[in-house]
mmCIF entry with sequence, helices, sheets and N, C-alpha, C, O atoms, coordinates in Angstrom:
data_MODEL
# 
_entry.id   MODEL 
# 
_entity.id                         1 
_entity.type                       polymer 
_entity.pdbx_number_of_molecules   1 
# 
_entity_poly.entity_id                      1 
_entity_poly.type                           'polypeptide(L)' 
_entity_poly.nstd_linkage                   no 
_entity_poly.nstd_monomer                   no 
_entity_poly.pdbx_seq_one_letter_code       MARNELRPLIKLRSTAGTGHTYVTRKNRRNNPDRLTLRKYDPIVRKHVLYREGR 
_entity_poly.pdbx_seq_one_letter_code_can   MARNELRPLIKLRSTAGTGHTYVTRKNRRNNPDRLTLRKYDPIVRKHVLYREGR 
_entity_poly.pdbx_strand_id                 A 
# 
loop_
_entity_poly_seq.entity_id 
_entity_poly_seq.num 
_entity_poly_seq.mon_id 
_entity_poly_seq.hetero 
1 1  MET n 
1 2  ALA n 
1 3  ARG n 
1 4  ASN n 
1 5  GLU n 
1 6  LEU n 
1 7  ARG n 
1 8  PRO n 
1 9  LEU n 
1 10 ILE n 
1 11 LYS n 
1 12 LEU n 
1 13 ARG n 
1 14 SER n 
1 15 THR n 
1 16 ALA n 
1 17 GLY n 
1 18 THR n 
1 19 GLY n 
1 20 HIS n 
1 21 THR n 
1 22 TYR n 
1 23 VAL n 
1 24 THR n 
1 25 ARG n 
1 26 LYS n 
1 27 ASN n 
1 28 ARG n 
1 29 ARG n 
1 30 ASN n 
1 31 ASN n 
1 32 PRO n 
1 33 ASP n 
1 34 ARG n 
1 35 LEU n 
1 36 THR n 
1 37 LEU n 
1 38 ARG n 
1 39 LYS n 
1 40 TYR n 
1 41 ASP n 
1 42 PRO n 
1 43 ILE n 
1 44 VAL n 
1 45 ARG n 
1 46 LYS n 
1 47 HIS n 
1 48 VAL n 
1 49 LEU n 
1 50 TYR n 
1 51 ARG n 
1 52 GLU n 
1 53 GLY n 
1 54 ARG n 
# 
_struct_asym.id          A 
_struct_asym.entity_id   1 
# 
_struct_sheet.id               AA1 
_struct_sheet.type             ? 
_struct_sheet.number_strands   4 
_struct_sheet.details          ? 
# 
loop_
_struct_sheet_order.sheet_id 
_struct_sheet_order.range_id_1 
_struct_sheet_order.range_id_2 
_struct_sheet_order.offset 
_struct_sheet_order.sense 
AA1 1 2 ? anti-parallel 
AA1 2 3 ? anti-parallel 
AA1 3 4 ? anti-parallel 
# 
loop_
_struct_sheet_range.sheet_id 
_struct_sheet_range.id 
_struct_sheet_range.beg_label_comp_id 
_struct_sheet_range.beg_label_asym_id 
_struct_sheet_range.beg_label_seq_id 
_struct_sheet_range.pdbx_beg_PDB_ins_code 
_struct_sheet_range.end_label_comp_id 
_struct_sheet_range.end_label_asym_id 
_struct_sheet_range.end_label_seq_id 
_struct_sheet_range.pdbx_end_PDB_ins_code 
_struct_sheet_range.beg_auth_comp_id 
_struct_sheet_range.beg_auth_asym_id 
_struct_sheet_range.beg_auth_seq_id 
_struct_sheet_range.end_auth_comp_id 
_struct_sheet_range.end_auth_asym_id 
_struct_sheet_range.end_auth_seq_id 
AA1 1 THR A 21 ? ARG A 25 ? THR A 21 ARG A 25 
AA1 2 LEU A 9  ? SER A 14 ? LEU A 9  SER A 14 
AA1 3 LYS A 46 ? GLY A 53 ? LYS A 46 GLY A 53 
AA1 4 THR A 36 ? ASP A 41 ? THR A 36 ASP A 41 
# 
loop_
_atom_site.group_PDB 
_atom_site.id 
_atom_site.type_symbol 
_atom_site.label_atom_id 
_atom_site.label_alt_id 
_atom_site.label_comp_id 
_atom_site.label_asym_id 
_atom_site.label_entity_id 
_atom_site.label_seq_id 
_atom_site.pdbx_PDB_ins_code 
_atom_site.Cartn_x 
_atom_site.Cartn_y 
_atom_site.Cartn_z 
_atom_site.occupancy 
_atom_site.B_iso_or_equiv 
_atom_site.pdbx_formal_charge 
_atom_site.auth_seq_id 
_atom_site.auth_comp_id 
_atom_site.auth_asym_id 
_atom_site.auth_atom_id 
_atom_site.pdbx_PDB_model_num 
ATOM 1   N N  . MET A 1 1  ? -123.332 98.271  -173.472 1.00 0.00 ? 1  MET A N  1 
ATOM 2   C CA . MET A 1 1  ? -122.894 97.849  -172.159 1.00 0.00 ? 1  MET A CA 1 
ATOM 3   C C  . MET A 1 1  ? -122.110 98.963  -171.496 1.00 0.00 ? 1  MET A C  1 
ATOM 4   O O  . MET A 1 1  ? -121.179 99.516  -172.080 1.00 0.00 ? 1  MET A O  1 
ATOM 5   N N  . ALA A 1 2  ? -122.493 99.286  -170.280 1.00 0.00 ? 2  ALA A N  1 
ATOM 6   C CA . ALA A 1 2  ? -121.864 100.394 -169.567 1.00 0.00 ? 2  ALA A CA 1 
ATOM 7   C C  . ALA A 1 2  ? -120.563 99.960  -168.925 1.00 0.00 ? 2  ALA A C  1 
ATOM 8   O O  . ALA A 1 2  ? -120.384 98.797  -168.563 1.00 0.00 ? 2  ALA A O  1 
ATOM 9   N N  . ARG A 1 3  ? -119.655 100.917 -168.790 1.00 0.00 ? 3  ARG A N  1 
ATOM 10  C CA . ARG A 1 3  ? -118.410 100.641 -168.085 1.00 0.00 ? 3  ARG A CA 1 
ATOM 11  C C  . ARG A 1 3  ? -118.695 100.398 -166.624 1.00 0.00 ? 3  ARG A C  1 
ATOM 12  O O  . ARG A 1 3  ? -119.762 100.753 -166.124 1.00 0.00 ? 3  ARG A O  1 
ATOM 13  N N  . ASN A 1 4  ? -117.755 99.800  -165.943 1.00 0.00 ? 4  ASN A N  1 
ATOM 14  C CA . ASN A 1 4  ? -117.916 99.512  -164.503 1.00 0.00 ? 4  ASN A CA 1 
ATOM 15  C C  . ASN A 1 4  ? -117.917 100.836 -163.731 1.00 0.00 ? 4  ASN A C  1 
ATOM 16  O O  . ASN A 1 4  ? -116.892 101.512 -163.653 1.00 0.00 ? 4  ASN A O  1 
ATOM 17  N N  . GLU A 1 5  ? -119.070 101.203 -163.163 1.00 0.00 ? 5  GLU A N  1 
ATOM 18  C CA . GLU A 1 5  ? -119.187 102.476 -162.431 1.00 0.00 ? 5  GLU A CA 1 
ATOM 19  C C  . GLU A 1 5  ? -118.608 102.385 -161.009 1.00 0.00 ? 5  GLU A C  1 
ATOM 20  O O  . GLU A 1 5  ? -118.526 103.406 -160.326 1.00 0.00 ? 5  GLU A O  1 
ATOM 21  N N  . LEU A 1 6  ? -118.214 101.217 -160.555 1.00 0.00 ? 6  LEU A N  1 
ATOM 22  C CA . LEU A 1 6  ? -117.582 101.104 -159.252 1.00 0.00 ? 6  LEU A CA 1 
ATOM 23  C C  . LEU A 1 6  ? -116.146 101.629 -159.343 1.00 0.00 ? 6  LEU A C  1 
ATOM 24  O O  . LEU A 1 6  ? -115.618 102.144 -158.357 1.00 0.00 ? 6  LEU A O  1 
ATOM 25  N N  . ARG A 1 7  ? -115.513 101.508 -160.503 1.00 0.00 ? 7  ARG A N  1 
ATOM 26  C CA . ARG A 1 7  ? -114.158 101.973 -160.730 1.00 0.00 ? 7  ARG A CA 1 
ATOM 27  C C  . ARG A 1 7  ? -114.132 102.961 -161.914 1.00 0.00 ? 7  ARG A C  1 
ATOM 28  O O  . ARG A 1 7  ? -113.706 102.591 -163.008 1.00 0.00 ? 7  ARG A O  1 
ATOM 29  N N  . PRO A 1 8  ? -114.576 104.194 -161.710 1.00 0.00 ? 8  PRO A N  1 
ATOM 30  C CA . PRO A 1 8  ? -114.594 105.155 -162.829 1.00 0.00 ? 8  PRO A CA 1 
ATOM 31  C C  . PRO A 1 8  ? -113.227 105.737 -163.109 1.00 0.00 ? 8  PRO A C  1 
ATOM 32  O O  . PRO A 1 8  ? -112.350 105.721 -162.245 1.00 0.00 ? 8  PRO A O  1 
ATOM 33  N N  . LEU A 1 9  ? -113.040 106.256 -164.321 1.00 0.00 ? 9  LEU A N  1 
ATOM 34  C CA . LEU A 1 9  ? -111.851 106.984 -164.651 1.00 0.00 ? 9  LEU A CA 1 
ATOM 35  C C  . LEU A 1 9  ? -111.897 108.368 -163.984 1.00 0.00 ? 9  LEU A C  1 
ATOM 36  O O  . LEU A 1 9  ? -112.933 109.032 -164.000 1.00 0.00 ? 9  LEU A O  1 
ATOM 37  N N  . ILE A 1 10 ? -110.777 108.795 -163.402 1.00 0.00 ? 10 ILE A N  1 
ATOM 38  C CA . ILE A 1 10 ? -110.718 110.126 -162.811 1.00 0.00 ? 10 ILE A CA 1 
ATOM 39  C C  . ILE A 1 10 ? -109.452 110.815 -163.297 1.00 0.00 ? 10 ILE A C  1 
ATOM 40  O O  . ILE A 1 10 ? -108.475 110.160 -163.662 1.00 0.00 ? 10 ILE A O  1 
ATOM 41  N N  . LYS A 1 11 ? -109.482 112.148 -163.297 1.00 0.00 ? 11 LYS A N  1 
ATOM 42  C CA . LYS A 1 11 ? -108.313 112.949 -163.661 1.00 0.00 ? 11 LYS A CA 1 
ATOM 43  C C  . LYS A 1 11 ? -107.700 113.502 -162.363 1.00 0.00 ? 11 LYS A C  1 
ATOM 44  O O  . LYS A 1 11 ? -108.397 114.071 -161.523 1.00 0.00 ? 11 LYS A O  1 
ATOM 45  N N  . LEU A 1 12 ? -106.398 113.322 -162.223 1.00 0.00 ? 12 LEU A N  1 
ATOM 46  C CA . LEU A 1 12 ? -105.676 113.926 -161.123 1.00 0.00 ? 12 LEU A CA 1 
ATOM 47  C C  . LEU A 1 12 ? -104.974 115.168 -161.644 1.00 0.00 ? 12 LEU A C  1 
ATOM 48  O O  . LEU A 1 12 ? -104.127 115.063 -162.531 1.00 0.00 ? 12 LEU A O  1 
ATOM 49  N N  . ARG A 1 13 ? -105.302 116.340 -161.120 1.00 0.00 ? 13 ARG A N  1 
ATOM 50  C CA . ARG A 1 13 ? -104.761 117.616 -161.581 1.00 0.00 ? 13 ARG A CA 1 
ATOM 51  C C  . ARG A 1 13 ? -103.732 118.148 -160.599 1.00 0.00 ? 13 ARG A C  1 
ATOM 52  O O  . ARG A 1 13 ? -103.932 118.083 -159.386 1.00 0.00 ? 13 ARG A O  1 
ATOM 53  N N  . SER A 1 14 ? -102.633 118.674 -161.119 1.00 0.00 ? 14 SER A N  1 
ATOM 54  C CA . SER A 1 14 ? -101.546 119.174 -160.293 1.00 0.00 ? 14 SER A CA 1 
ATOM 55  C C  . SER A 1 14 ? -101.979 120.430 -159.520 1.00 0.00 ? 14 SER A C  1 
ATOM 56  O O  . SER A 1 14 ? -102.676 121.291 -160.058 1.00 0.00 ? 14 SER A O  1 
ATOM 57  N N  . THR A 1 15 ? -101.560 120.519 -158.267 1.00 0.00 ? 15 THR A N  1 
ATOM 58  C CA . THR A 1 15 ? -101.871 121.736 -157.470 1.00 0.00 ? 15 THR A CA 1 
ATOM 59  C C  . THR A 1 15 ? -100.790 122.805 -157.644 1.00 0.00 ? 15 THR A C  1 
ATOM 60  O O  . THR A 1 15 ? -100.884 123.888 -157.067 1.00 0.00 ? 15 THR A O  1 
ATOM 61  N N  . ALA A 1 16 ? -99.753  122.494 -158.451 1.00 0.00 ? 16 ALA A N  1 
ATOM 62  C CA . ALA A 1 16 ? -98.705  123.484 -158.697 1.00 0.00 ? 16 ALA A CA 1 
ATOM 63  C C  . ALA A 1 16 ? -99.121  124.526 -159.713 1.00 0.00 ? 16 ALA A C  1 
ATOM 64  O O  . ALA A 1 16 ? -98.391  125.490 -159.946 1.00 0.00 ? 16 ALA A O  1 
ATOM 65  N N  . GLY A 1 17 ? -100.297 124.347 -160.328 1.00 0.00 ? 17 GLY A N  1 
ATOM 66  C CA . GLY A 1 17 ? -100.776 125.343 -161.290 1.00 0.00 ? 17 GLY A CA 1 
ATOM 67  C C  . GLY A 1 17 ? -100.229 125.171 -162.695 1.00 0.00 ? 17 GLY A C  1 
ATOM 68  O O  . GLY A 1 17 ? -100.322 126.091 -163.508 1.00 0.00 ? 17 GLY A O  1 
ATOM 69  N N  . THR A 1 18 ? -99.661  124.014 -162.997 1.00 0.00 ? 18 THR A N  1 
ATOM 70  C CA . THR A 1 18 ? -99.057  123.809 -164.303 1.00 0.00 ? 18 THR A CA 1 
ATOM 71  C C  . THR A 1 18 ? -100.066 123.263 -165.311 1.00 0.00 ? 18 THR A C  1 
ATOM 72  O O  . THR A 1 18 ? -99.834  123.326 -166.518 1.00 0.00 ? 18 THR A O  1 
ATOM 73  N N  . GLY A 1 19 ? -101.192 122.724 -164.817 1.00 0.00 ? 19 GLY A N  1 
ATOM 74  C CA . GLY A 1 19 ? -102.189 122.137 -165.721 1.00 0.00 ? 19 GLY A CA 1 
ATOM 75  C C  . GLY A 1 19 ? -101.899 120.692 -166.086 1.00 0.00 ? 19 GLY A C  1 
ATOM 76  O O  . GLY A 1 19 ? -102.643 120.100 -166.867 1.00 0.00 ? 19 GLY A O  1 
ATOM 77  N N  . HIS A 1 20 ? -100.839 120.109 -165.544 1.00 0.00 ? 20 HIS A N  1 
ATOM 78  C CA . HIS A 1 20 ? -100.507 118.718 -165.823 1.00 0.00 ? 20 HIS A CA 1 
ATOM 79  C C  . HIS A 1 20 ? -101.494 117.776 -165.138 1.00 0.00 ? 20 HIS A C  1 
ATOM 80  O O  . HIS A 1 20 ? -101.889 118.013 -163.996 1.00 0.00 ? 20 HIS A O  1 
ATOM 81  N N  . THR A 1 21 ? -101.892 116.709 -165.831 1.00 0.00 ? 21 THR A N  1 
ATOM 82  C CA . THR A 1 21 ? -102.853 115.753 -165.273 1.00 0.00 ? 21 THR A CA 1 
ATOM 83  C C  . THR A 1 21 ? -102.355 114.309 -165.454 1.00 0.00 ? 21 THR A C  1 
ATOM 84  O O  . THR A 1 21 ? -101.581 113.992 -166.358 1.00 0.00 ? 21 THR A O  1 
ATOM 85  N N  . TYR A 1 22 ? -102.836 113.467 -164.555 1.00 0.00 ? 22 TYR A N  1 
ATOM 86  C CA . TYR A 1 22 ? -102.707 112.010 -164.693 1.00 0.00 ? 22 TYR A CA 1 
ATOM 87  C C  . TYR A 1 22 ? -104.113 111.472 -164.750 1.00 0.00 ? 22 TYR A C  1 
ATOM 88  O O  . TYR A 1 22 ? -105.030 112.072 -164.190 1.00 0.00 ? 22 TYR A O  1 
ATOM 89  N N  . VAL A 1 23 ? -104.305 110.326 -165.433 1.00 0.00 ? 23 VAL A N  1 
ATOM 90  C CA . VAL A 1 23 ? -105.599 109.669 -165.510 1.00 0.00 ? 23 VAL A CA 1 
ATOM 91  C C  . VAL A 1 23 ? -105.457 108.304 -164.865 1.00 0.00 ? 23 VAL A C  1 
ATOM 92  O O  . VAL A 1 23 ? -104.528 107.558 -165.173 1.00 0.00 ? 23 VAL A O  1 
ATOM 93  N N  . THR A 1 24 ? -106.383 107.975 -163.962 1.00 0.00 ? 24 THR A N  1 
ATOM 94  C CA . THR A 1 24 ? -106.342 106.696 -163.279 1.00 0.00 ? 24 THR A CA 1 
ATOM 95  C C  . THR A 1 24 ? -107.755 106.254 -162.953 1.00 0.00 ? 24 THR A C  1 
ATOM 96  O O  . THR A 1 24 ? -108.715 106.953 -163.278 1.00 0.00 ? 24 THR A O  1 
ATOM 97  N N  . ARG A 1 25 ? -107.890 105.122 -162.324 1.00 0.00 ? 25 ARG A N  1 
ATOM 98  C CA . ARG A 1 25 ? -109.204 104.634 -161.850 1.00 0.00 ? 25 ARG A CA 1 
ATOM 99  C C  . ARG A 1 25 ? -109.186 104.599 -160.311 1.00 0.00 ? 25 ARG A C  1 
ATOM 100 O O  . ARG A 1 25 ? -108.132 104.464 -159.688 1.00 0.00 ? 25 ARG A O  1 
ATOM 101 N N  . LYS A 1 26 ? -110.361 104.721 -159.732 1.00 0.00 ? 26 LYS A N  1 
ATOM 102 C CA . LYS A 1 26 ? -110.431 104.580 -158.289 1.00 0.00 ? 26 LYS A CA 1 
ATOM 103 C C  . LYS A 1 26 ? -111.649 103.759 -157.920 1.00 0.00 ? 26 LYS A C  1 
ATOM 104 O O  . LYS A 1 26 ? -112.611 103.677 -158.684 1.00 0.00 ? 26 LYS A O  1 
ATOM 105 N N  . ASN A 1 27 ? -111.604 103.154 -156.749 1.00 0.00 ? 27 ASN A N  1 
ATOM 106 C CA . ASN A 1 27 ? -112.702 102.354 -156.259 1.00 0.00 ? 27 ASN A CA 1 
ATOM 107 C C  . ASN A 1 27 ? -113.585 103.256 -155.400 1.00 0.00 ? 27 ASN A C  1 
ATOM 108 O O  . ASN A 1 27 ? -113.159 103.710 -154.338 1.00 0.00 ? 27 ASN A O  1 
ATOM 109 N N  . ARG A 1 28 ? -114.806 103.516 -155.850 1.00 0.00 ? 28 ARG A N  1 
ATOM 110 C CA . ARG A 1 28 ? -115.690 104.430 -155.108 1.00 0.00 ? 28 ARG A CA 1 
ATOM 111 C C  . ARG A 1 28 ? -116.148 103.852 -153.775 1.00 0.00 ? 28 ARG A C  1 
ATOM 112 O O  . ARG A 1 28 ? -116.455 104.598 -152.845 1.00 0.00 ? 28 ARG A O  1 
ATOM 113 N N  . ARG A 1 29 ? -116.194 102.553 -153.682 1.00 0.00 ? 29 ARG A N  1 
ATOM 114 C CA . ARG A 1 29 ? -116.637 101.943 -152.411 1.00 0.00 ? 29 ARG A CA 1 
ATOM 115 C C  . ARG A 1 29 ? -115.599 102.156 -151.316 1.00 0.00 ? 29 ARG A C  1 
ATOM 116 O O  . ARG A 1 29 ? -115.962 102.411 -150.168 1.00 0.00 ? 29 ARG A O  1 
ATOM 117 N N  . ASN A 1 30 ? -114.300 102.056 -151.653 1.00 0.00 ? 30 ASN A N  1 
ATOM 118 C CA . ASN A 1 30 ? -113.242 102.241 -150.651 1.00 0.00 ? 30 ASN A CA 1 
ATOM 119 C C  . ASN A 1 30 ? -112.877 103.695 -150.462 1.00 0.00 ? 30 ASN A C  1 
ATOM 120 O O  . ASN A 1 30 ? -112.504 104.082 -149.354 1.00 0.00 ? 30 ASN A O  1 
ATOM 121 N N  . ASN A 1 31 ? -112.966 104.523 -151.494 1.00 0.00 ? 31 ASN A N  1 
ATOM 122 C CA . ASN A 1 31 ? -112.575 105.918 -151.459 1.00 0.00 ? 31 ASN A CA 1 
ATOM 123 C C  . ASN A 1 31 ? -113.700 106.811 -151.962 1.00 0.00 ? 31 ASN A C  1 
ATOM 124 O O  . ASN A 1 31 ? -113.634 107.268 -153.103 1.00 0.00 ? 31 ASN A O  1 
ATOM 125 N N  . PRO A 1 32 ? -114.726 107.077 -151.169 1.00 0.00 ? 32 PRO A N  1 
ATOM 126 C CA . PRO A 1 32 ? -115.821 107.907 -151.671 1.00 0.00 ? 32 PRO A CA 1 
ATOM 127 C C  . PRO A 1 32 ? -115.470 109.393 -151.784 1.00 0.00 ? 32 PRO A C  1 
ATOM 128 O O  . PRO A 1 32 ? -116.109 110.103 -152.561 1.00 0.00 ? 32 PRO A O  1 
ATOM 129 N N  . ASP A 1 33 ? -114.469 109.891 -151.033 1.00 0.00 ? 33 ASP A N  1 
ATOM 130 C CA . ASP A 1 33 ? -114.094 111.290 -151.104 1.00 0.00 ? 33 ASP A CA 1 
ATOM 131 C C  . ASP A 1 33 ? -113.158 111.505 -152.270 1.00 0.00 ? 33 ASP A C  1 
ATOM 132 O O  . ASP A 1 33 ? -112.780 110.564 -152.968 1.00 0.00 ? 33 ASP A O  1 
ATOM 133 N N  . ARG A 1 34 ? -112.786 112.770 -152.473 1.00 0.00 ? 34 ARG A N  1 
ATOM 134 C CA . ARG A 1 34 ? -111.841 113.096 -153.530 1.00 0.00 ? 34 ARG A CA 1 
ATOM 135 C C  . ARG A 1 34 ? -110.460 112.553 -153.180 1.00 0.00 ? 34 ARG A C  1 
ATOM 136 O O  . ARG A 1 34 ? -110.030 112.615 -152.028 1.00 0.00 ? 34 ARG A O  1 
ATOM 137 N N  . LEU A 1 35 ? -109.780 112.029 -154.173 1.00 0.00 ? 35 LEU A N  1 
ATOM 138 C CA . LEU A 1 35 ? -108.486 111.396 -153.997 1.00 0.00 ? 35 LEU A CA 1 
ATOM 139 C C  . LEU A 1 35 ? -107.376 112.442 -154.061 1.00 0.00 ? 35 LEU A C  1 
ATOM 140 O O  . LEU A 1 35 ? -107.437 113.343 -154.897 1.00 0.00 ? 35 LEU A O  1 
ATOM 141 N N  . THR A 1 36 ? -106.367 112.344 -153.199 1.00 0.00 ? 36 THR A N  1 
ATOM 142 C CA . THR A 1 36 ? -105.184 113.205 -153.281 1.00 0.00 ? 36 THR A CA 1 
ATOM 143 C C  . THR A 1 36 ? -103.947 112.304 -153.208 1.00 0.00 ? 36 THR A C  1 
ATOM 144 O O  . THR A 1 36 ? -103.846 111.446 -152.332 1.00 0.00 ? 36 THR A O  1 
ATOM 145 N N  . LEU A 1 37 ? -103.021 112.506 -154.127 1.00 0.00 ? 37 LEU A N  1 
ATOM 146 C CA . LEU A 1 37 ? -101.786 111.729 -154.181 1.00 0.00 ? 37 LEU A CA 1 
ATOM 147 C C  . LEU A 1 37 ? -100.610 112.657 -154.464 1.00 0.00 ? 37 LEU A C  1 
ATOM 148 O O  . LEU A 1 37 ? -100.755 113.678 -155.137 1.00 0.00 ? 37 LEU A O  1 
ATOM 149 N N  . ARG A 1 38 ? -99.438  112.286 -153.937 1.00 0.00 ? 38 ARG A N  1 
ATOM 150 C CA . ARG A 1 38 ? -98.200  113.007 -154.284 1.00 0.00 ? 38 ARG A CA 1 
ATOM 151 C C  . ARG A 1 38 ? -97.588  112.304 -155.494 1.00 0.00 ? 38 ARG A C  1 
ATOM 152 O O  . ARG A 1 38 ? -97.202  111.138 -155.413 1.00 0.00 ? 38 ARG A O  1 
ATOM 153 N N  . LYS A 1 39 ? -97.502  113.017 -156.610 1.00 0.00 ? 39 LYS A N  1 
ATOM 154 C CA . LYS A 1 39 ? -96.946  112.458 -157.829 1.00 0.00 ? 39 LYS A CA 1 
ATOM 155 C C  . LYS A 1 39 ? -95.985  113.444 -158.459 1.00 0.00 ? 39 LYS A C  1 
ATOM 156 O O  . LYS A 1 39 ? -95.945  114.615 -158.082 1.00 0.00 ? 39 LYS A O  1 
ATOM 157 N N  . TYR A 1 40 ? -95.210  112.964 -159.422 1.00 0.00 ? 40 TYR A N  1 
ATOM 158 C CA . TYR A 1 40 ? -94.187  113.792 -160.077 1.00 0.00 ? 40 TYR A CA 1 
ATOM 159 C C  . TYR A 1 40 ? -94.812  114.680 -161.129 1.00 0.00 ? 40 TYR A C  1 
ATOM 160 O O  . TYR A 1 40 ? -95.555  114.213 -161.992 1.00 0.00 ? 40 TYR A O  1 
ATOM 161 N N  . ASP A 1 41 ? -94.506  115.970 -161.052 1.00 0.00 ? 41 ASP A N  1 
ATOM 162 C CA . ASP A 1 41 ? -94.926  116.938 -162.085 1.00 0.00 ? 41 ASP A CA 1 
ATOM 163 C C  . ASP A 1 41 ? -93.712  117.246 -162.934 1.00 0.00 ? 41 ASP A C  1 
ATOM 164 O O  . ASP A 1 41 ? -92.781  117.888 -162.447 1.00 0.00 ? 41 ASP A O  1 
ATOM 165 N N  . PRO A 1 42 ? -93.685  116.809 -164.200 1.00 0.00 ? 42 PRO A N  1 
ATOM 166 C CA . PRO A 1 42 ? -92.507  117.016 -165.033 1.00 0.00 ? 42 PRO A CA 1 
ATOM 167 C C  . PRO A 1 42 ? -92.274  118.463 -165.426 1.00 0.00 ? 42 PRO A C  1 
ATOM 168 O O  . PRO A 1 42 ? -91.168  118.813 -165.838 1.00 0.00 ? 42 PRO A O  1 
ATOM 169 N N  . ILE A 1 43 ? -93.284  119.311 -165.311 1.00 0.00 ? 43 ILE A N  1 
ATOM 170 C CA . ILE A 1 43 ? -93.105  120.717 -165.714 1.00 0.00 ? 43 ILE A CA 1 
ATOM 171 C C  . ILE A 1 43 ? -92.299  121.465 -164.668 1.00 0.00 ? 43 ILE A C  1 
ATOM 172 O O  . ILE A 1 43 ? -91.417  122.247 -165.022 1.00 0.00 ? 43 ILE A O  1 
ATOM 173 N N  . VAL A 1 44 ? -92.580  121.244 -163.370 1.00 0.00 ? 44 VAL A N  1 
ATOM 174 C CA . VAL A 1 44 ? -91.829  121.904 -162.312 1.00 0.00 ? 44 VAL A CA 1 
ATOM 175 C C  . VAL A 1 44 ? -90.689  121.005 -161.789 1.00 0.00 ? 44 VAL A C  1 
ATOM 176 O O  . VAL A 1 44 ? -89.872  121.428 -160.971 1.00 0.00 ? 44 VAL A O  1 
ATOM 177 N N  . ARG A 1 45 ? -90.659  119.765 -162.280 1.00 0.00 ? 45 ARG A N  1 
ATOM 178 C CA . ARG A 1 45 ? -89.619  118.775 -161.919 1.00 0.00 ? 45 ARG A CA 1 
ATOM 179 C C  . ARG A 1 45 ? -89.555  118.516 -160.423 1.00 0.00 ? 45 ARG A C  1 
ATOM 180 O O  . ARG A 1 45 ? -88.475  118.460 -159.834 1.00 0.00 ? 45 ARG A O  1 
ATOM 181 N N  . LYS A 1 46 ? -90.740  118.359 -159.809 1.00 0.00 ? 46 LYS A N  1 
ATOM 182 C CA . LYS A 1 46 ? -90.836  118.041 -158.378 1.00 0.00 ? 46 LYS A CA 1 
ATOM 183 C C  . LYS A 1 46 ? -92.018  117.133 -158.168 1.00 0.00 ? 46 LYS A C  1 
ATOM 184 O O  . LYS A 1 46 ? -92.880  117.007 -159.038 1.00 0.00 ? 46 LYS A O  1 
ATOM 185 N N  . HIS A 1 47 ? -92.061  116.493 -157.004 1.00 0.00 ? 47 HIS A N  1 
ATOM 186 C CA . HIS A 1 47 ? -93.245  115.781 -156.558 1.00 0.00 ? 47 HIS A CA 1 
ATOM 187 C C  . HIS A 1 47 ? -94.153  116.794 -155.900 1.00 0.00 ? 47 HIS A C  1 
ATOM 188 O O  . HIS A 1 47 ? -93.742  117.504 -154.982 1.00 0.00 ? 47 HIS A O  1 
ATOM 189 N N  . VAL A 1 48 ? -95.405  116.863 -156.373 1.00 0.00 ? 48 VAL A N  1 
ATOM 190 C CA . VAL A 1 48 ? -96.385  117.786 -155.808 1.00 0.00 ? 48 VAL A CA 1 
ATOM 191 C C  . VAL A 1 48 ? -97.666  117.051 -155.551 1.00 0.00 ? 48 VAL A C  1 
ATOM 192 O O  . VAL A 1 48 ? -97.828  115.902 -155.963 1.00 0.00 ? 48 VAL A O  1 
ATOM 193 N N  . LEU A 1 49 ? -98.577  117.705 -154.873 1.00 0.00 ? 49 LEU A N  1 
ATOM 194 C CA . LEU A 1 49 ? -99.877  117.091 -154.565 1.00 0.00 ? 49 LEU A CA 1 
ATOM 195 C C  . LEU A 1 49 ? -100.782 117.160 -155.778 1.00 0.00 ? 49 LEU A C  1 
ATOM 196 O O  . LEU A 1 49 ? -100.910 118.211 -156.406 1.00 0.00 ? 49 LEU A O  1 
ATOM 197 N N  . TYR A 1 50 ? -101.406 116.052 -156.104 1.00 0.00 ? 50 TYR A N  1 
ATOM 198 C CA . TYR A 1 50 ? -102.380 115.986 -157.195 1.00 0.00 ? 50 TYR A CA 1 
ATOM 199 C C  . TYR A 1 50 ? -103.738 115.669 -156.575 1.00 0.00 ? 50 TYR A C  1 
ATOM 200 O O  . TYR A 1 50 ? -103.855 114.769 -155.743 1.00 0.00 ? 50 TYR A O  1 
ATOM 201 N N  . ARG A 1 51 ? -104.771 116.421 -156.989 1.00 0.00 ? 51 ARG A N  1 
ATOM 202 C CA . ARG A 1 51 ? -106.118 116.236 -156.469 1.00 0.00 ? 51 ARG A CA 1 
ATOM 203 C C  . ARG A 1 51 ? -107.050 115.775 -157.562 1.00 0.00 ? 51 ARG A C  1 
ATOM 204 O O  . ARG A 1 51 ? -106.856 116.092 -158.735 1.00 0.00 ? 51 ARG A O  1 
ATOM 205 N N  . GLU A 1 52 ? -108.050 115.035 -157.179 1.00 0.00 ? 52 GLU A N  1 
ATOM 206 C CA . GLU A 1 52 ? -109.033 114.560 -158.122 1.00 0.00 ? 52 GLU A CA 1 
ATOM 207 C C  . GLU A 1 52 ? -109.905 115.711 -158.613 1.00 0.00 ? 52 GLU A C  1 
ATOM 208 O O  . GLU A 1 52 ? -110.445 116.482 -157.819 1.00 0.00 ? 52 GLU A O  1 
ATOM 209 N N  . GLY A 1 53 ? -110.030 115.814 -159.921 1.00 0.00 ? 53 GLY A N  1 
ATOM 210 C CA . GLY A 1 53 ? -110.894 116.859 -160.520 1.00 0.00 ? 53 GLY A CA 1 
ATOM 211 C C  . GLY A 1 53 ? -112.240 116.266 -160.864 1.00 0.00 ? 53 GLY A C  1 
ATOM 212 O O  . GLY A 1 53 ? -112.374 115.051 -161.012 1.00 0.00 ? 53 GLY A O  1 
ATOM 213 N N  . ARG A 1 54 ? -113.231 117.116 -160.992 1.00 0.00 ? 54 ARG A N  1 
ATOM 214 C CA . ARG A 1 54 ? -114.580 116.667 -161.365 1.00 0.00 ? 54 ARG A CA 1 
ATOM 215 C C  . ARG A 1 54 ? -114.845 116.963 -162.814 1.00 0.00 ? 54 ARG A C  1 
ATOM 216 O O  . ARG A 1 54 ? -115.927 116.661 -163.318 1.00 0.00 ? 54 ARG A O  1 
# 
């Protein structure tokens, strides 16, 4: 049985260049483009932009 492909797992990678990632799910029907969120990067100890990686 396949996982639900409407809500796939995605990796959010930090744009600060630290290599830190978050893993979450997204709804492809509501957000077909790449997701960008401001989240906390514990390595630089700031909120930075995280982008969806492929």
